[in-house]
N, C-alpha and C positions, 0 to 999 in steps of 0.2 A: 504494500500500500504506500502510495506517495502522497503526502499531504503538502499543501501549499505554504509550508513554513520555511523560513530561511534557517540555516544553521548558524550557530554562534559559538564562540569559545566557551562560554558558560551558558548552558541551556538545559532544557528538560530532556530527560532520557528519551531517545527517539522511539525505542521499542515500546516503552510504557505508554507514551502518547499515542502511538499507532494502534495499540491494543484498545485503549480507552475510546478512541474515536471510532474504531471499527464497531465496537459495541453500541455506542451512542447513535452513529449513523444508521446502523441496522435497525435500531428501535424507531428512529424517525421515519424509516421507510415502511413501517407496519401500522396497522390500525389497533394494535394490542395496547390497551391501557396499562396492562401489567408490565410489558416490556418498556414502555415509555417511562413509567414510574421508576423502574429499576435503573434505567439509564440516567434519570434525574438524580437518583440517590448516588449512583457511581460518580457522576460529575461533582456533586457536592462533597463527597467523601474522598475524592482523589487527592492523594499526597504525592505529587510528582517529584521524583528524584532529580537532582541536578547533576549534570555531568560536565566534564571538561569541554566536550563537544556535543552539542545537542540542539534541539529546536529552540528558536528565539522565544524567550519566556513571555514577552508582552504579546506576541502574536498568538501564542497558544492560549494565554489567559483571555484574550479577546474572543477567540473562537469558542472557548468554553462558555463565556457569557452569552454569545449568540445562540449556541445550542441549548442552553438553559432556557432562554427566552422562547425558542421554537418549541421546546418540550412543554412549556407552560401554556402555550396557546391551545385552545380547544381544536380538535381535529375537524376541519370544515369539510373534508372529503366525504365523510359519512353522513352528511346532512341530506335533507330532502332534495330530490332532483327537480 
């Protein structure tokens, strides 16, 4: 999985970020309220490790905020047609 983050000398662990975002993006693609709630919990509880070379932290933090906002919105796809 390639995420649109720059690498930095001090950044978040790339494998950990990729794993977290794979779970969250998978939940965003479903209609499952349980999956979406689990993804929200995973984002809120995430304690990302810092590495000498990793994903730029501000970019990752902004993407986490965006996904939390998307997970908080009601799913409009399942509404009346």
